[in-house]
BAVOKOL-144155 format. One record per atom (N, C-alpha, C, O): z, x, y. Coordinates in pm, whole numbers, plus 32768, in hexadecimal, padded with zeros to 4 digits. Each point is the difference from the previous one (the first is absolute). Example, Ala and Ser with C-alpha at 12.3 -4.5 7.8 and 13.67 -1.06 7.14 Angstrom:
// BAVOKOL-144155
830C85277DC7 80007FA78077 8000805A8078 804280687FFE 7F767F75806B 800680528077 80497FB3806D 80118033806F 
This chain:
// BAVOKOL-144155
256999DCA13D 80A4800C802C 804A7FAE7F71 7FCB7FA37FC4 8098808B8022 80727FC57FA4 801F7F59802A 7FE77FE48076 803E7FCD7F4E 80257FB08022 80AB7FDA7FA3 8033804A7FAB 7FFC7F47807D 807D7FE87FD1 80257F8E7FFA 7FE57FB4805D 805780287F49 80227F867FDB 80B57FEF8032 805F80357FC6 7FA77F6E80BD 80657FD0802C 80537F557FB8 7FBC7F9F7FDD 80BF8067801F 80247F917FFA 800D7FA4806F 8004802A8073 80087F337F6A 7FCC7FC380B4 80678019804A 806B7FF67FC3 7F9B802A80B6 80867FF58070 80587FA48006 7FD17F8E7FFF 809E80798008 80617F837FE5 803F8026807E 7FEE806B803A 80747F177FF7 803780068064 80818040802D 802F7FF28071 801480647F18 80298056800B 7FF8806C8056 80528030804E 7F167FF67F8B 7FCE808A803C 800A7FCF808A 802880688035 7FCF7F3A8034 7FD47FEB8061 801E80568071 7FBC80368057 81087FC57F7B 803280848047 7FD380758000 802580528054 7F9A7FC27F68 7FD0809A7FFE 7F657FF9802A 7FC88065802B 80037F377FCA 7F597FF98053 7FD38016806A 7FA48046802C 80D67F4B8013 800D801C8081 7FDD805E8070 7F9F80108049 80F880367FA4 7FF4808D807B 7FA280547FCC 7FC18056803C 80397F927F68 7F8280C67F99 7F7C7FA88045 7FAF805A8016 801E7F3F800D 7FA17FDE802C 7FF880088092 7F947FDE8032 80B780408009 80337FF3809C 7FF480968002 7FA880418039 80A77FE47F8E 7FF680C37FF2 7F8880327FF0 7FEB806D8034 7FB97F5C7F8C 7F7880587FA6 7FA17FAA8092 7FB98052803C 803F7F207FFC 7FBC7FD18053 802B8073808A 7FA180428029 80B67FCD8002 8035804D806F 7FB480A08020 7FD4803E8060 80437FD87EEB 7FD280A58009 7F4C8011802A 7FCB80558047 80067F527F81 7F8D7FE18021 7FBB7FE9808C 7F8F80068031 80EF7FDD7FF4 7FD37FF480C6 7FEB7F657FFC 80407FFE8069 7FA87F947F84 7FE17F987FB5 80757F618038 80767FF27FE0 7F477FC18067 80447F998054 7FE17FBD7F9F 7F9D800D7FB8 80DF7F81803D 80077F807F88 7F607FB38012 7FCD7FC87F9F 7FE9803E80EB 7FAF7F987FCB 7F7080537FC3 7FA17FDF7FBA 808B80988089 7F7D80637FF7 7FFD7FF17F2E 7FB07FCC7FB2 80C58079803F 80117FDD7F81 7FD07FBA7F99 7FC780297F9A 805A7F52808E 80077F7F7FE4 7F3B80047FFF 7FCD80007F90 7FE3800280D8 7F747FFA801A 7FB880717F69 7FA17FE77FB6 80A38072804C 7FA9805E7FA9 80037FFD7F8D 7FAE803C7FBA 80DD7F5B8003 7FFA7FDC7F69 80107F737FFA 80287FAF7FAD 7FB5804F80AB 7F947F458005 80797F728000 7FDD7F8B7FF8 80B280A38014 80577FBA8038 7FFB7FD2806B 7FA37FFD8050 80F47FC87FB7 80007FA9809A 808680538031 803E803A7FA7 7FEC7FCE80CB 806580798038 808B7FAC7FDA 806B80357FE4 7F7D7F448020 80A17FA47FCF 8017805B7F74 805B804C7FE2 7F247F8A7FD3 803580217F85 805880837FCB 805980077FAB 7F6C805C80A8 802780AF8004 80A57FD58023 805780237FB0 7FCC7F9180C9 80757FF2804D 80527FCA7F8C 807380227FE8 7F4D7F8F7FD9 80767FD37F91 7FF380507F91 80637FF77FB8 7F2B806B8010 800E80547F97 80A38062801C 806580027FB9 7F78805780E5 805680668034 80847FC08000 805980537FF0 7FD47F27801F 80817FBA800E 80457FC87FA6 80727FD2800D 7F3E80307F83 800E7FDB7F79 800F7F797FD8 802B7FCC7F9A 7FA9800B80CD 7FE37F5D7FD6 7FB77FD47F8D 80197FA27FB3 7F6E80C6804D 7F957FD07F9D 7FFF806F7FB0 803B80668022 7F647F8E7F3C 7FFA805D7FBB 7F7F800C7FE2 7FE77FAC7FA9 7FA580A0807A 7F8F802A7FC5 7FBA7FF37F6B 801780417F9A 7F817F478080 7FF1801A7F66 7FB4808E7FDE 7FF1805D804F 7FE87F9F7F35 7FF2808E7FA6 7F7C802A803C 7FE080777FFB 7FCA7F288042 7F7880508023 7FEC80178084 7FAD80488037 80D97F4D8010 7FEE804F80B7 805D80727FE6 801280298073 803A802A7F38 80698028800C 7F9F809A7FE8 80088061804B 7F937F947F2A 7FA2805D8004 7FBA8038807F 7FE980788011 7FF97F298044 7F7F7FEF806B 804E803B8071 7FCF805C8041 80B57F6F7FDD 806A80548064 7FFA80AF7FBC 7FC28059803A 80827FBA7F54 803780A57FD2 7F36801C8016 7FF180418068 7FBB7FAC7F6F 7FB780457FFB 7FB880318094 7FCC806E8013 803B7F428034 7FED800380B7 8063806B8061 7FEA80468063 80807FA07F53 808180538008 7FF380897FE2 8049804C8041 7F557FF27F54 7FFD80877FD2 807D80047F86 800B806D7FC8 80517F26800C 80697FE27F94 800E7FDF7F92 7FEF7F867FF6 803080B57F95 801F7FC57F7E 802B7F568027 80397FF3806C 7FB17F997F4B 80657F9E7FE6 80A280018006 80557FB98035 7FA880F67F50 80917FF87FF3 8050801A8081 807B80007FF9 7F39801C8094 805780338045 80857FB9801F 807980198007 7F047F4C8010 802E7F838041 80737FA07F8E 805A7FB1801E 7F8580707F82 80517FB27F81 806D80338009 80557FBE803A 7FD280CD7F91 80A580467FF5 8015804A8073 7FB37FF78060 80C580637F9F 802E80778039 7FC680857FFD 7FB1801E7FA6 806A802780A4 7F9780537FE9 802D80977F9E 802580718020 7FC07F467F5C 804E806C7FA5 7F43800F7FBA 7F977FC5801A 808980937F9A 7F6C803C7F8D 80357FF17F9D 807780197FF0 7F3D7FBB7FB6 7FF77FEF7F5C 7F9F80247FF1 7FA27FEF804E 805680747F02 7F6180017FD8 80137F8D7FB4 7F8F7FE97FD7 80C47FB57FF7 7FFE7F8C7FA8 7FA27FB28037 7FAD7FD37FB0 8048801080BD 7F947F878043 7F7780367FC7 7FAB7FC97FBA 805C80A48073 7F50802F7FDD 80117FF47F81 7FE27F927FD3 804880C47FDC 7FF0800B7F81 80047F6D7F95 7FC17FEF7F98 80997FBB80A7 7FD27F847FBD 7FB67FC68034 80147F8A7FE0 7F81807F8076 7FA27FB9803D 7F9A7FE27F8F 7FD480607FC1 7FFA7F058017 7FC780007FBA 7F4F801A8023 7FA6800D7FAE 80537FF480D3 7F7480588022 7FD180907FDD 7F8C8027800F 80FA80397FB4 7FE58084801D 7FCF80137F94 80327FB97FA9 7F5280AD8023 7FC280097FA7 809780557FA5 806C801F8031 7F627FF37F3B 8053802B7F8D 800080998030 806E802C801F 7F3D80187FE8 800180608015 803E80438079 804A80617FEF 7F9D7F70808D 80657FF48073 809680048000 805D80488024 7F8E7F537FA8 809A7FFE7F8D 805580817FD3 806F80258026 7F4E80057F95 8007808E7FCF 8046806B8049 806E80357FF1 7F177FDE8078 8003804C8033 807480058093 801F805E8049 800F7F017FB7 805D80018071 80A380107FB5 807280148029 7F547FD97F60 80B87FFF7FB6 802C80A3801A 806D802F8022 7EFB80207FBA 803580718018 801B80338091 8049805C8024 7F807F6A8011 8042803F80AA 80607FC38010 8047803A8052 7FF17F547F80 809F7FC9803D 806480747F9E 806F80268024 7F4F80047F65 805680727F9E 8024809A8088 806380478013 7F167FB2802C 801080778036 803F7FF98090 800D80668044 80167F257FE5 80227FF3806F 808A80067FE9 804180518043 80087F557F55 807980127FE6 801D808A7FCE 807480258016 7F43802A7FB0 802E80737FD9 8021807C80A2 805F804A801A 7F3B7F9E8022 801080438099 80658006802F 802A80678035 80217F1F7FC4 806C7FCC8068 80AA80527F82 807580208015 7F3E7FDC7F8A 808680397FB8 7FEC80707FF1 805F80347FC6 7F2F8030805C 8008807A8018 8045802C8061 805780588001 7F6D7F4D8072 805F8028807E 80828000801E 803D804E8049 7FFD7F267F5B 80987FFF801A 802C806F7FBC 804F8055802A 7F6F7FA77F5A 804080917FBD 7FFC807D804F 806D80357FEC 7F657FFC8049 7FC5807F8059 80247FED806D 800C80678043 800D7F327FF1 805A7FF58098 7F9080028084 80187FEF8078 7F69802A7F44 7F9B8001804E 7F8E7F9D8051 7F8A7FFA7FDF 80B37FB88092 7FB77F8D8039 7FA180328076 8009806D8038 7F987F2D7FE4 7FA78045804C 801D7F95806C 803A7F997FDD 7FA580758099 80437F9B8078 7F677FA98048 7F98802F802E 809C7F3B7FC0 7F747FC6800A 7F93803D8077 802F804A8056 7F7A7FA27FAA 7FA6801E808C 80177F718073 801A7F937FCF 7FDC807880A4 80247F98804B 7FB47F73800B 7F8680017FF8 80BD7F8A801A 7F9A7F757FCA 7FC9800880BD 8049801D805F 7F357FC47FA4 7FC27FE6807E 7FD77F6A7FDE 7FDA7FC77F9A 803B801580DD 7FD07F5F804D 7FC180188061 7FF3806A803E 7FD97F167FD7 7FDA7FF3807B 7FAA8079801E 804180288061 7F5A80337F93 7FA8802F801B 7F7F800E7FA2 7FFB7FE47F88 7FA8804A80C0 7F867FEC7FD3 7FF380827F78 804880637FEE 7F517F737FCF 7FD080587F8F 7FEE80788023 803E804F7FB8 7F7B7FE980A8 7FE38091802B 80668046806C 8000807B800C 80497F3E8035 807780418032 80637FF77F75 804280688003 7FDA7F627FA8 805D801B7FB8 7FE0808F7FB2 804F80547FD6 7F0E7FA88024 7FDB80A87FC8 7FFD80638049 7FE980757FE0 80347F54809E 800C8058807D 80A580567FB6 800B806D7FC9 805C7F2A8057 806E800F800F 805080487F71 8060804C7FF1 7F4C7F7A7FC2 803780677F5F 7FE380747FF5 804A805C7FDD 7F2F7FAA8047 7FE580A7800A 804A8061807C 800B807A8010 80177F2E802B 805880798088 80847FF37FAC 803180717FF7 80247F2B7FC2 80477FF97FCF 803380587F86 80707FF67FCF 7F2280698006 7FD680377F5B 7FDA807E8082 804D805D7FE6 7F797FBE8071 7FEE80738024 7F8080347FD8 7FE380777FF2 7FC77F107FFC 7F4B80397FCA 7FBE802A806D 7FA480507FEF 80837F7E80A9 7F917FFC8023 7FA07FBB801C 80157F8B801F 7F5780AC7FDE 7F917FBD7FDD 7FBF80527F81 7F887FF17FE7 80C880637FCD 7FB580447F93 801F7FC17F66 805C7FB47FE1 7F48807E7FD2 7FF17FBC7F9B 809A80207FA2 80548058800E 7FA17F277F85 80817FEE7FBD 7FB2805E7FA9 7F87800F8014 80BB80327F8B 7FED804D7FAA 80117FE27F67 7FCB80277F99 80AD7F6E8092 80197FED7F51 803F7F578047 80307FE8806F 7FC67FF57F65 7FFC7F658061 809C7F987F72 80697FC68017 7F5580567F77 80517FDC7F8C 80C98024803A 805C7FBA8029 7F9680A87FC2 8051807A8022 80767FC1809C 80797FEA8005 7F2D800F8051 802E7FE3807A 801B7F537FF2 804D7FED805E 7FA67FC07F79 7FF77F9F800A 809F7FCD7F9D 803E7F958001 7FD980EA7FB4 806B7FE27FB6 804E8041802D 80667FBC8007 7FAF80B98026 8059805A804E 80557F84808A 806580098045 7F2F7F927FA9 801E7FA38084 80447F887FCE 80427FBB804E 7FB180247F27 805E7F897FE6 7FC87F8E7FB0 802D7F8E7FF8 7F4A80B37FBD 7FAE7F9B7FD2 7FC7803D7FA0 7F94803B8004 80D07FB37F7A 7FDA80437F75 7F767FCE7FB1 7FD67F8F8018 7FED80BC7F93 7F5E7FEC8016 7FE380127F56 8005806D7FC8 7FDF7F227FFD 7FCC801E7F53 7F7980028026 7FD77FF58073 7FDD801C7F1D 7F957FEA7FC2 7FD17FE67F93 8020804B7FA4 7F8C7F4C8041 7FF87FBD7F79 7F6A7FDC7FEC 7FDA7FDE8070 7FD8801B7F4D 7F7E7FD07FBE 80387F69801D 806C7FC87FF1 7F1C8015803C 802B7F4D7FFB 7F807FD57FEA 7F9C80348030 80687F437F67 7FAE7FEA7FD1 7F8F7FBD8075 80317FD28067 7F20802A7F85 7F8C8005804B 802F7F878042 802B7FFD8073 7FC77F6F7F19 7FF97F957FFF 80827FBA80A4 7FEE7FA48050 806C80AA7FA3 808E7FFA806D 7FBD800780AA 801C7FB98061 7F8E80AC7F93 7FC4801B808F 808A802D8068 7FF87FD88075 8075806E7F69 804780108046 802080B08014 802780547FAF 7FAD7FBA8100 8027809D7FF9 8083802E8033 801B80768017 804C7F087FFD 8069806F7FF0 80927F6A8013 7FDE7F968035 808480777FAA 80737FA78030 80668039802A 801D80657FC1 802F7F7F809C 8062800A806A 80987FC37FBC 80017F877FE8 804580A48007 80837FB17FE9 809A8040805D 802980747FF9 80027F3C8043 809C80368065 80787FBC7FC4 80337F928012 7FDE80AE7FBE 80C37FAD7FB6 806C80058071 8039805F8037 7FCC7F447FD4 80A08002805B 804580347FBA 801C8068803A 801C7F967F5D 80917FF27FF9 800680C5801B 804F803A804A 7F567FFC7F6F 801B80858001 7FAA804B8086 7FF180768020 7FE17F0B8019 7FA2807E8090 7FB5805D7FE5 7FF780648046 7FBC7F837F3B 7F5E80547FAE 7F947F9B8030 7FFD7F86800F 7FAD80E28005 7F7B7FB67FF0 7FC7806A7F7E 8034806B7FE0 7F5D7F5C7FE9 7FA580317F76 7F807F998028 7FF77F89801F 7FA480ED7FCD 7F627FC18005 7FD380407F65 802D80567FB3 7F817F67804E 7FA880207F69 7F7C8018800E 7FD07F917FEC 7FD280BB8029 7F6A80478001 7FBB7FBC7F6F 802F80027F8F 7F827FD7808F 7F86801D7F8B 7FAA80367FFA 7F967FF8803F 80A280727F43 7FBD809D8008 7F807FD77FAB 7FB180587FE0 80427F5F800C 7F5F7FDE7FD3 7F738001805D 7F8C801C7FE3 80AF7FBB808E 7FB67FEB8096 7FCC80928024 803480637FCC 7F637FA6808F 7FD080878011 807C805D804D 80617FC78030 7F9380BE7FD6 8074804A8049 80127FC9808B 806B7FDA8030 7F1080258014 801A7FD3808D 80137F978023 80307FF28071 7FB77FA07F44 80627F807FF9 808E7FE67FF5 80437FAB803B 7FE180AE7F6F 808380017FF2 804C8037806C 80787FE5800A 7F3A807B805E 803F8058806D 800F7F8D8072 80507FF3805D 7F727FDF7F88 7FEA7F5F8071 806C7FB77FC7 80607FEA804A 7FA37FE67F34 808A7F8C7FF0 806080488014 806A7FC38007 7F9C80AB8006 80978038801B 801D7FE2806E 80507FAF802E 7F5980A8800B 80437FCE80BF 7FDE7F908014 80187FD98072 7F9C7FBA7F27 80157F71804A 80777FD27FD2 80417FBC804F 7FFC805E7F23 80657FFF7FD1 80858038807B 805F7FBF802C 7F7E80B17FEA 808B7FFF806B 7FDF7FCC8098 8059800C8055 7F5C7FD27FC0 7FE47F638064 80627FB37FD5 80677FF78043 7F8A7FC77F4C 803D7F907FC0 80B7802D803C 80457FC18051 7FD180977F7B 808A804A7FEB 8046801780A2 80737FE68027 7F2E80498016 802C802280A7 80047F768042 804F7FF1805E 7F4E7F887F6F 80227F8A8068 80227F9F7FA1 805C7FB78028 7F8380347F7F 7FE87F987FA9 80837FE37F83 80077F9A7FBA 805E80E28042 805E800D7F8F 80507FA17FE5 80387FFF7F92 7FE57F8480E3 80467F967FDB 7FA17FA07FE6 80347F908007 7F64806C7FE1 7F9D7F7C7FCB 7FF37FF27F62 7FB87FAD7FC9 80A180BC7FEE 800E7FCE7F53 7F92805E7FF8 7FD18053804E 80077F737EFD 7FB480447FAA 7F4080148061 7FCD7FA58041 800780B97FB0 7F737FF68035 7FC480147F9A 804480297FA2 7F177FBE8045 7FB47FF07F84 7F93802D8064 7FD77FA18044 7FE380F07FDC 7F8C7FEA8015 7F9580167FB8 800180537FA5 7F937F65807A 7F6180137FC2 7FE48063801B 80438033805A 7F50801B7F6C 7FA180448026 7FB280148087 7FD68063803C 80277EFC7FE0 7FA88002806E 80597FDD807E 7FD67FAD8050 809E808D7FC2 80367FF18063 802980A48043 803F80138067 7F8C804F7F45 80078075801D 7F56804E7FFE 7FCE80657FCF 80077F2C8082 7F4280238019 7FE87FB38073 7FFD7F867FF8 7FEB80C2808A 7FE17FAE806D 7FAF7FA7800A 7FFF7FA38051 7FA8807B7F4B 7F737F867FFF 80487F637FFF 7FEB7F99803F 808A809C7F3B 80467F5D7FE1 80767FC88011 80357FA57FC2 7FF580A580A7 80AA7FFF8006 801A7F838079 805D7FB1800A 7F1880648057 800E7F638058 80077F7A7FB6 801A7F97803A 7FCC80757F3C 7FF37F9A7FC5 80AD7FB27F9F 80187FA77FAE 803780C280A1 80997FEF7FCA 80457FDE806A 7FCC7FFF806F 80C47FDB7F7A 80617FEC8056 8008805B8071 7FAF805C7FF3 809F7FAD8086 8013802F8069 802F808D7FBF 7FBF80688006 80C37F867FB7 803680717FDC 7FC980507FC5 801680778017 7F8F7F617F88 7F7580797FBE 7FD58033803F 7FF580787FE6 7FD37F558098 7F9480458087 807B80578035 7FE580778009 80B07F608022 8037804C801B 800380937FB1 7FC880618032 806C7FA57F6E 7FEE80497F91 7FB68060801A 8018806B8037 7F607F577F8C 7F76803E800C 8009808C807E 8005807A7FF2 7FFB7F338082 7FC480468086 807980608015 7FDD8072801F 80B57F797FD6 806480717FE4 7FD480677F9E 802A806E8025 7F837F9B7F53 7FEC80537F9F 7FAB80498054 801780778019 7F797F44801B 7F9180388025 8017807D8082 7FBF80687FFF 809C7F7B8060 802280448055 806F80747FE1 7FFD806B803D 806E7F757F56 805080547FC4 7FCA80787FF5 8032806B8020 7F3F7F797FA2 7FC680517F95 7F9A807C8048 7FE780757FE6 7FEE7F278081 7F9580458024 7FFB7FB680AB 7FDB7F93802C 806380F68017 80577FC48099 7F827FEC8064 7FB88062800F 80317F438024 7FA080248063 7FCA80568062 7F8A8011801D 80F58033801F 800680818044 7FDF804C7FE3 7FC8803C805B 803480187F08 7FD6805A7FF3 7F9380087FB7 7FCF806D7FE3 7FF17F037FED 7F8B7FF67FF5 7FBC7FCE8054 7FBA7FA27FDE 804480858098 7FA87FD48079 7FE780978041 7F93802A8028 80F980277FD8 7FEA80A68024 7F9B804C7F71 7FE98078800C 7FE87F497F85 7FD0804B7FAF 7F797FCC8012 7FB3804E7FC8 80137F58806A 7F897FD08009 7FE080208098 7F888004801E 80BE800E802D 7FD98019808B 7FE080B27FF3 7FAC8041803E 80BA7FEE7F5A 7FD8809F8017 7F767FFF7F6E 7FA88055800A 80557F757FB2 7F9480427FC0 7F717FB77FFC 7FA080327FC5 805C7F58807D 7FA27F997FE6 7FA9800F8076 7F8A80257FFC 80D77FAC809A 7FB780288078 7F6C7F7F801E 7FDF7F8C7FE7 7FFC80D2804E 7F717F827FF9 7FAD7FF97FB3 7F937FC88003 80AE80847FA0 7F6280007F9D 7FEE7F837F77 7FA07FDF7FBA 81097FEC804F 801B7FA47FB4 8023804E7F99 7FE980787FEF 80727F0D7FA4 805080487FA6 7FC47FFD7F7F 7FEB7F917FCF 7FEF80EA7FE5 7FC280187FB1 80517FC37F5E 807A7FF5800E 7F617FF07F88 803B7FFD7F7C 8034804B7FF7 80777FE47FF0 7F6280C68011 804780667FEB 8082800A8043 8061803C7FD0 7F9C7F8180AE 808F80028041 804A7FC57FE1 807580267FFC 7F5C7F4C7FDB 80837F917FBB 804180727F8B 807480277FF9 7F1D7FFC7FB3 802C802A7F8A 80658066803F 80717FD07FF8 7F9080948038 807A80328035 80657FC78048 806C80397FF1 7F937F6C8056 80887F8F804D 80407FEB7F45 807280237FE3 7F3A7FA87FC2 80417FB87F83 805680967FD5 80727FF27FD6 7F5C808A8032 806480757F9C 804580028079 80737FFD7FD4 7F9B800680CA 807480128061 806E7F7F7FFD 806B800E803C 7F827F997F92 805B7F8F8008 802F7FF47F55 806F7FDC7FD7 7F2880487FE0 804F7FF07F87 7FE17F8A7F9D 80137FFC7F86 7FC87FC480B4 7FE57F5E7FD1 7F5E7FD07FD0 7FAC805A7FFC 802E7F2E7FE5 7F6B80317FD6 7FB87FEA8062 80377FD58066 7F3580427F99 7F857FDE804E 800C7F888048 7FF97FF7807B 801D7F957F20 7FC87F928042 80957FE9805F 7FF07FB2805E 809880867F94 80657FD68026 7FD8802880A1 80267FBC805F 7F8B80B87FAF 8015804D8079 7F7F7FE18041 7FF180418067 7F8B7F547F72 7F7E7FAC8034 804A7F89801F 7FCE7FE0806C 80937FC27F76 803A7FAD8023 80387FF9807C 7FF97FA98055 805780E97FA8 805F80128059 7F91802880A9 800D7FEA8079 7FAB80457F49 7FA680598048 7FAE7F6B805D 7FE67FF08077 80057FB47F08 7FC07F8C806D 807D7F74804D 7FEC7FA2804D 8083808E7F74 805F7FBA8051 8020802C808D 802E7FB18052 7FB480EA7FCE 801D8030806C 7F757FF78035 7FED8052805A 7FA97F617F8A 7F7F80208046 7FC480608026 7FAB800F8058 808F80467F50 7FB980B17FD8 7F8880217FCA 7FC480698017 80177F407FA1 7F777FCA7FC1 7FB97F987FE9 803B7FB17FB6 7F36801F8077 7FBB7F918011 7FEE7FCB7F72 801F80447F9E 7FB57F51805B 80017FA57F9D 7FA080027F80 80177FFB7F87 7F74801080C5 7F9F80407FA9 801680967FB6 7FC580277F9B 809F802280B2 7FE580A17FCC 80947FEF7F89 800780397F93 80467F848096 80677FAB7FB1 7FC27FE57F5D 800F804E7FA3 7FBF7F578059 7FB07FC17FA3 7FAE806C7FC2 7FD27FCD7F99 800B8099806F 7FAB80547FD6 804880647FCF 7FDC801B7F8E 8083802E809D 806380547FC3 80617FD77FBE 804780587FCF 7FEB7EF08010 805280007F8D 7F947FD17FA6 80477FBF7FB5 7F5580348024 7FAB80037FA0 7FEF80887FE0 7FA77FFB7FAB 8078807D8065 7FCE80877FF3 805180127F6E 80417FA37FCF 7FB380D57FF6 805D803E7F8C 805180918039 7FE58078800A 80807F378010 805D8062804C 801680617FC4 8009806B803B 800B7F897F14 805E80927FDE 7F7280377FD5 8011807A8004 7F527F6A7FCE 7FBD80638006 7FE580628056 7FDD80747FE8 803D7F3F80AA 7FAC8068807C 806880548033 7FE78068803C 80CC7F587FA3 8059807A801F 7FE180517FB9 7FF08069803E 7FF17FA67F17 801D80607FD4 7F7B807F8004 7FFC80787FE5 7FB37F328043 7FA38025802A 7FEB80738097 7FB680608015 80887F77801B 806180468088 806880688013 7FF380658045 80567F837F8C 808A80338009 802180427F69 806580447FEF 7F397FA07FA6 802B80297F66 805C7FD17FC1 801C80327F93 80237F738098 805E7F8C7F8D 80297F9B807A 7FF78003807A 80377FA57F25 80387F858058 80B380148007 803780487FAC 80097F8080AA 8093801D801D 80277F54803A 7FB77F9F8017 80DD80757FF2 7FF97F83800F 80417FC47F78 8031803D7FA1 7FBF7F228076 800C7FA07F99 7FC880077FA2 80437FFA7F99 7F448012805E 7F8580107FBF 8017806B7F71 7FFB7FE87F87 8016806880AA 805580817FB6 805E7FF67FBE 7FFF80227F89 80717FAA80BA 809A7FD87FBB 7FCD7FB27F9A 801F80247F8E 7F867F5C8082 7FFF7F927F9E 7FBA80347F63 80197FE87F8A 7F7E806D80C1 7FBC804D7F53 806C80597FD1 801A7FF87F88 802E805E80C4 806380587F99 806C7FA37FC4 803780307F9D 7FF27F598087 806C7F9D7FE0 7F9C7F967FC8 802C7F8D8004 7F6080827FCB 7FC47F8D7FB8 806C7FBB7FAD 80177F898016 804680D27F6C 802B7FF37FB2 807E7F8E803A 7FFF7F8F7FCF 8057808C8085 804F7FC18038 7FCA7F89802F 805D7FB78023 7F3080117FEF 7FCC7F7C8003 803E7F997F7F 802D7F8E8008 7FC680B77F9C 804B7F8B7F8D 80867FE17FD0 801F7FB77FA1 8034809380B7 808580077FED 80227FF2807A 7FB880118063 80EE7FC17F97 803C80108067 803E8088804A 802A805A7FB7 7FDB7FB080AD 801F8077806A 80757FCE8062 7FF17FB1805E 808A808C7F7A 80678030804F 7FE98067805D 7FAE805C8003 80F07F66807E 7FBA806B8075 805C80937FEC 805D80207FB7 7F5E801A80A6 806880CD7FDF 80917FCF8011 8047802E7FA7 7FF97F8580AD 805B7FC4803D 80627FCE7F76 806580367FD5 7F5E7F5D8000 80347FFC7F65 801B80497FAA 80697FFD7FC1 7F3D8050802F 801A804B7F80 8066807A8054 804180407FAE 7FD07FDD80B3 8070803F802C 80757FD38000 804980427FB7 7FDE7F7A8070 80407F847FF5 804E80077F8B 807580267FF9 7F257FA27F82 80177FDA7F75 8040809E7FC1 804C80007F9F 7F9380618095 800A807D7FDE 807C802E7FF6 803980327F9E 7FFD7FB280FE 80828020801D 805B7F8A7FC4 806F802B7FE1 7F857F6D800C 80507FB37FBD 801680197F8C 80727FF47FD3 7F13803E7FD0 804680487F76 803B80718014 805D80087FB0 7F9C80598097 802D807B8014 809E7FC68015 805080227FA9 7FE07F8C80BF 80817FD68025 80487FA47F82 807A80057FF0 7F4D7FC47FD8 80087FAC7F6C 8037808B7FB7 8070802F8014 7F3880047F9C 801C80817FBD 809D80438039 80657FE47FC1 7FA1806780A7 808280328038 806E7FAE800D 806F802F801C 7F787F3B7FCC 80887FA8800A 800480037F6A 80737FEC7FD8 7F3180277FC3 80317FEC7F76 8042807E7FE2 80787FEE7FEF 7F5D80A58002 803180858016 808D7FFA804A 8054803E7FBF 7FE67F8480C3 805680188027 807D7F9F7FAD 807480297FF5 7F5F7F577FD6 80617FB67F9C 802180457F6A 805B7FE17FB3 7F428080803E 8001803A7F67 805A805C802A 8054800C7FA7 7FC7804380C0 8048807B8035 80B17FAB802A 807180307FF1 7F727F698037 807A7FAD8015 803F7FE57F86 807A80097FF3 7F177FC87F8A 80607FFD7F91 802680527FAB 80497FD97FA4 7F9180A78064 7FDA807B7FC0 80D880027FEA 804B7FCD8053 7FDA806D7F44 8089801D7FE6 803480528047 7FA980588004 80D37FDB8057 803980788027 7FAE80368064 801D806C8035 
């Protein structure tokens, strides 16, 4: 996971830290005493921090932020997001800085294209005080998805206010995606690492959409590749566990998964070929389906381990004659892994912006013609 170097906490920031600490603690459903015990501090000290009578040390702030699933910047400043703090971070690899510079230009260009065309998308609702499972259900209901598969997740999230950009990031960064919400323009952007396998990109997009729906006031969020893998996300703050639980249920609804298993498997148990069928049905990776089956206790531990190790692609071609979903798309778009990929909506806005500019230029020429 990326780390950041922050300036020491000053007393002028105490008025900002206190209210935000109390807000984050209450959102987590913790009393002052319970929170203090969890982070190894006294309840009296937490009370002094929240009242602005004490300023935490650098190490204490990091400990508090980590436990509450917040970035340290959330407590140190107003709710504004800038790319400058990330680009100037001493710990950011130079390769990632170049990628993020391009991402910043993309975001600014996107905003300019929306302004020029007058085409703005209303933000999706901000869900608070709700479980990840309930949020997935509510968002699917709001979008009219029911429990059916999502055929184009990337377009879906963009048409609901999360603008996506794909860029190959350096391997040493180990970043699956980045989420940023700009308060001034009320626009949300996400950067996906296109160097990662296509199936992981899909889960990362759903994970970032979970941040957008639940954590958009948290500032800049940089997600490690581990937070979008169920086996590792438990090692990360509650915010990441929440987003991953949402992503799993948003992509593969438990209700539909159970229906398919009951119809096809019955008392005979779930075969590997049926898992591949479900993978094609939901349009996700085989491992995503297997993790969802384990999540809902629809597959035993030994069978899960056995299926998890198998060659999904080879067997899928053998049965169905071809692979489908994101493995196939990854092969077709192999060249795109080495370059940035803008969204279709951005391309549409940019084309319209250019047309409008040309039309304005022609109109001015006609106005300037004599007679």
